[in-house]
N, C-alpha and C positions, 0 to 999 in steps of 0.2 A: 504494500500500500504506500503510495507516494505521500509526500508531505501535504500536497494540496488536497488529496482525498481524505486524509486524516482531519484536516481543518474543516472540510465540508461536513464530515460525519459529526464532528464535535459541535458544530453550530446549528444543526438541524433541530427544530422544535416540532413536536407533535401536537395535535389538537387533543385536549383533554376530554374526558368523558363528559364533564359538565358542559363544555362547549358544544359537543355533538348533541347532547340532550336538548340544549337550548335551541339549536338550529332545527332539530326535529319538531319540538313543541311549537316553535314559531311558524314553521311551514304548515303544521296541522291547524294552528289557530287561524292563519291567514286564508287557508283553503276552506275553512268551515267544518273540518272534521271533528274538532273539539270546541266546546264553548266555555272553556275554563276562563277564570279571571286572569288578567295580565300578571298578577302577582305570582300565580302558579306557573305561567309560561316562562317568566324570568327567574323562577326559583333556582334553577341550576346555576345561575350566575351569582346569586347572593347567599345561597345556603352554605357553601363551603366557608365563606367569611364568617357567617353566624356560628357555624360549628367550631371554628378556631377560637372565636371570642368566648363561646360557652365553655370550652375546655380551659381556657385561660382563667375565666372567672371561677370555675369549679376548683381548679388547682390553687388559686389564691385563697379561696375560702377554706379548703382543707389545710393549707399551710398556716393560715391565721388561727384556725381552730386548734391545730396541734401545737402551735406556739403558745396559745393561751392556756391550754391544758398543761403544758410543760412548766409555765411560770407559776401556776396555781397549785402545783403539787407540794405537799408538806415536806 
């Protein structure tokens, strides 16, 4: 494999599953096959962000709880 081929392979980006789902839902919505709200059509775009934020908040709460329990032990 030449240096140029390695560079091309290293810079290729694939389409994620969420992007494909959004495109599928968008096409189905625009053609009238589904009558979902636009919130659900665009959900594959914002749901991963929400999931990461939810995991962050959960982790921060567990850390805070464990820290509080550790400080209040006799």
